[in-house]
PADRENLUM-498471 format. One record per residue: residue number from 1; residue in three letters; y, x, z of N, C-alpha, C, CB in turn. Coordinates in pm, whole numbers, plus 32768, in hexadecimal, padded with zeros to 4 digits. Atoms other than C-alpha are relative to their C-alpha. Glycine has a CB too. Layout:
(NUM, 'ala', (Y, X, Z), (Y, X, Z), (Y, X, Z), (Y, X, Z))
...
//
This chain:
(1, 'met', (8034, 807F, 7FCE), (95EF, 5C52, 1EEF), (8012, 7F98, 7F91), (8048, 7FD4, 8084))
(2, 'ala', (8001, 8060, 806F), (959D, 5B38, 1E00), (8070, 7F9A, 800B), (7F7B, 7FB9, 7FFC))
(3, 'glu', (7F94, 8064, 7FF1), (9694, 5A3E, 1E8F), (805E, 802B, 806F), (7FC5, 7F73, 801D))
(4, 'ala', (7F9B, 7FD8, 7F9F), (97D6, 5A72, 1F4F), (7FED, 7FB7, 8084), (808C, 7FE6, 7FC8))
(5, 'leu', (8008, 803C, 7F7B), (97CB, 5A36, 20C3), (808A, 7FD0, 8029), (7FC7, 8064, 8068))
(6, 'asn', (7F83, 803E, 7FD8), (98D5, 595E, 2164), (8017, 8015, 8095), (8000, 7F6A, 7FDD))
(7, 'ile', (7FE0, 7FE7, 7F73), (9982, 59BA, 22A9), (7FFA, 7F7F, 8052), (808C, 803F, 800D))
(8, 'ala', (8009, 8080, 7FB9), (9986, 5847, 2303), (7F72, 7FE5, 8032), (802D, 7F8D, 7FA4))
(9, 'asp', (808C, 8011, 7FD7), (9809, 585B, 2321), (7FD4, 8066, 8067), (7FA6, 8009, 7F88))
(10, 'cys', (8021, 7F93, 7FA5), (9815, 5989, 2408), (7FDF, 7FCC, 808C), (8075, 8064, 8007))
(11, 'val', (802A, 802D, 7F7A), (9761, 5960, 2557), (804F, 8043, 8070), (7F6C, 801C, 8013))
(12, 'asn', (7FB2, 7FB9, 7F9A), (984D, 5A4F, 260C), (8090, 8010, 7FD3), (7FC2, 8089, 8020))
(13, 'glu', (7F72, 7FED, 801E), (99C5, 5A81, 2621), (802D, 8090, 8013), (8053, 7FA5, 8057))
(14, 'thr', (7FDE, 7F75, 7FE8), (99C7, 5BE8, 269A), (7F8B, 805A, 7FDB), (8029, 8015, 8093))
(15, 'cys', (8064, 7F9D, 8028), (9910, 5D1E, 2625), (7FAB, 8028, 8079), (8045, 807D, 7FC2))
(16, 'pro', (8054, 7FD9, 7F8F), (97E2, 5D6B, 2702), (800A, 8094, 8023), (7F70, 7FDD, 7FE2))
(17, 'trp', (7FF1, 7F70, 7FE4), (982B, 5EE1, 26E6), (8086, 801E, 8041), (7FF1, 8051, 7F7E))
(18, 'ser', (7F7B, 7FD9, 7FD3), (99A3, 5EEE, 271D), (8048, 7F99, 8056), (8054, 801E, 7F8A))
(19, 'gly', (7FBB, 806B, 7FBA), (9A0A, 5D9D, 27AC), (807C, 7FCE, 7FB8), (8026, 802F, 8087))
(20, 'lys', (7F8E, 802B, 8050), (9B15, 5D7C, 269E), (7FDC, 7F84, 7FB0), (802F, 8072, 7FA1))
(21, 'pro', (801D, 8078, 8052), (9B37, 5C3E, 25CB), (7FB1, 8025, 7F81), (8084, 7FBA, 7FD8))
(22, 'val', (804E, 7FE8, 807A), (9A44, 5C21, 24A7), (805A, 7FF6, 7F85), (7F8B, 7F9A, 7FF6))
(23, 'ser', (7FB5, 7FFB, 807C), (9ABE, 5C60, 2346), (7FAE, 7FC2, 7F8F), (8028, 8091, 7FDE))
(24, 'pro', (804A, 8043, 806D), (9A60, 5B95, 220F), (7FB7, 8061, 7FA3), (805F, 7FAC, 7FAF))
(25, 'asp', (8044, 7F9F, 8057), (99FC, 5CD6, 2157), (7F90, 804A, 8047), (8064, 8065, 7FCB))
(26, 'ser', (8063, 7FB9, 7FAF), (9909, 5D3C, 2269), (7F96, 7FA2, 8039), (8045, 804B, 8071))
(27, 'leu', (8064, 8062, 7FD7), (9806, 5C26, 2276), (7F77, 802A, 7FCC), (8024, 7F73, 7FCC))
(28, 'thr', (8089, 7FEB, 802E), (968D, 5C3B, 225B), (7FAD, 7F87, 8024), (7FC4, 8082, 803D))
(29, 'leu', (805D, 806D, 7FE3), (956C, 5B4A, 225E), (7F8E, 803B, 8051), (7FCC, 7FBB, 7F7D))
(30, 'tyr', (806E, 7FD1, 7FAB), (9474, 5B7D, 237A), (7FB3, 7F87, 8034), (8035, 8056, 8077))
(31, 'arg', (8059, 806E, 7FD8), (934E, 5A95, 23B5), (803A, 7F78, 7FDC), (7FE5, 8005, 8096))
(32, 'gly', (7FCB, 807D, 8035), (93F9, 598A, 22E4), (808A, 7FD8, 8033), (7FA2, 7F94, 801F))
(33, 'lys', (7F7C, 801E, 7FC7), (9544, 5999, 23A0), (8065, 8068, 7FD3), (7FFA, 7FFA, 809A))
(34, 'val', (7F94, 7FA4, 8023), (9692, 5A33, 233F), (8034, 8040, 8080), (8072, 7FB6, 7FB4))
(35, 'val', (7FD0, 7FB3, 7F8E), (96F5, 5B45, 2433), (8076, 8053, 7FCF), (7F8F, 805B, 803E))
(36, 'gly', (7F88, 7FBA, 8029), (984F, 5BE3, 2428), (801C, 807C, 8053), (8074, 7FA5, 8007))
(37, 'phe', (7FDA, 7F81, 7FC3), (98DB, 5D3A, 2477), (8091, 801C, 7FDF), (7FA4, 8073, 7FD0))
(38, 'cys', (7F72, 7FE2, 8015), (9A37, 5DD2, 2487), (8019, 8051, 7F82), (8038, 804A, 8077))
(39, 'asn', (7FF1, 7FB0, 8079), (99FB, 5EBC, 2363), (7F76, 801B, 7FC2), (8049, 8086, 801F))
(40, 'pro', (8081, 7FE7, 8042), (98EC, 5F1B, 2266), (7FAB, 806A, 8046), (8016, 8028, 7F72))
(41, 'gly', (804C, 7F99, 7FB9), (988A, 604C, 2337), (7FAD, 7FC4, 8071), (805F, 806A, 8037))
(42, 'cys', (804A, 8042, 7F94), (9828, 5F74, 2461), (7F90, 7FAA, 7FC6), (8060, 7FAA, 8057))
(43, 'arg', (8066, 8052, 8042), (9770, 5E85, 2378), (7F8B, 8057, 7FD3), (803C, 7FB5, 7F87))
(44, 'asp', (806A, 7FA9, 8032), (96AF, 5FA4, 22DB), (7FAE, 803C, 8072), (803C, 8070, 7FAB))
(45, 'lys', (8046, 7FCC, 7F8B), (9658, 6034, 2432), (7F9E, 7F96, 8035), (8065, 802A, 8070))
(46, 'phe', (8055, 806F, 7FD4), (95CC, 5EDE, 2497), (7F89, 7FF0, 7FA2), (8050, 7F7D, 8008))
(47, 'glu', (806C, 8011, 8062), (9503, 5EBE, 2355), (7F99, 806F, 800D), (8038, 7FFC, 7F72))
(48, 'ala', (805D, 7F90, 7FF1), (946A, 6018, 2386), (7FAD, 7FF1, 8080), (804D, 8086, 8003))
(49, 'ala', (8047, 800E, 7F81), (9412, 5FD4, 24F3), (7F9A, 7F8E, 7FFB), (8065, 7FE7, 8072))
(50, 'thr', (805C, 8072, 8002), (9378, 5E7E, 24B8), (7F8D, 8018, 7F9F), (804A, 7F81, 7FDB))
(51, 'ala', (806B, 7FE1, 805E), (92B2, 5F00, 238F), (7F91, 8050, 8045), (8036, 804F, 7F87))
(52, 'leu', (8064, 7FB2, 7FB6), (9206, 5FFA, 2476), (7FAE, 7FA7, 805E), (8045, 806E, 8051))
(53, 'phe', (8046, 8059, 7FA4), (91B2, 5EF0, 2578), (7FA7, 7F9D, 7FB5), (8063, 7FB5, 8058))
(54, 'asp', (804F, 805F, 804E), (913E, 5DF6, 2473), (7F84, 8043, 7FC7), (8054, 7FC5, 7F8E))
(55, 'lys', (8072, 7FB5, 8036), (905C, 5EFF, 23D6), (7F98, 8018, 806D), (802F, 8087, 7FC3))
(56, 'ala', (805B, 7FE6, 7F91), (8FC5, 5F59, 2527), (7FB9, 7F80, 802D), (804C, 803D, 8077))
(57, 'leu', (803D, 807F, 7FD7), (8F8C, 5DEC, 2584), (7F9B, 7FD2, 7F98), (806C, 7F95, 8014))
(58, 'ala', (805D, 8029, 8069), (8EEA, 5DA6, 2434), (7F80, 8051, 8001), (8043, 800B, 7F78))
(59, 'ala', (8075, 7FA8, 7FF8), (8E00, 5ECB, 246A), (7FAC, 7FE2, 807D), (802E, 8093, 8002))
(60, 'gly', (804A, 8026, 7F89), (8D96, 5E31, 25B5), (800B, 8063, 8071), (7F71, 7FED, 7FDF))
(61, 'gly', (7FF0, 7F9C, 7F97), (8E12, 5F4F, 2688), (8091, 8014, 801E), (7FC1, 8082, 7FDA))
(62, 'gly', (7F78, 7FDD, 7FE2), (8F4B, 5FFD, 26E7), (800E, 8095, 800E), (802E, 7FBB, 807D))
(63, 'ser', (7FFE, 7F70, 7FEA), (8EF4, 616B, 26DE), (806D, 8046, 7FB2), (7F7D, 803B, 7FDD))
(64, 'glu', (7F97, 7FBE, 804D), (8FFA, 61B9, 25D3), (8088, 7FED, 803F), (8001, 7FCD, 7F71))
(65, 'val', (7F7E, 8022, 7FC8), (9115, 611F, 269C), (8012, 8049, 8084), (800E, 7F67, 8013))
(66, 'gly', (7FDE, 7FBF, 7F81), (91B8, 61EF, 27AC), (7FC3, 8087, 8013), (7FD8, 7FAA, 8070))
(67, 'asn', (803D, 7F7B, 7FF3), (9102, 6333, 2767), (8050, 806A, 7FB7), (7F72, 7FFF, 7FCB))
(68, 'gly', (7FB6, 7F9A, 804A), (921D, 63F8, 26D5), (8084, 800C, 802F), (8004, 7FE6, 7F74))
//
């Protein structure tokens, strides 16, 4: 990532996957907002999932999402 993300800018306090507190080494930028996770694995899982949905939405459909 070009610039470091700051936990103070995070829109959430707990990981959406685990419910544990977010960690400063597990932040990502999504739709212009900093989103936090408890560990890099949860962050990476989120990035992979949202990439699929964003791709499907950009294509104007949704046939790739949920078929596997």
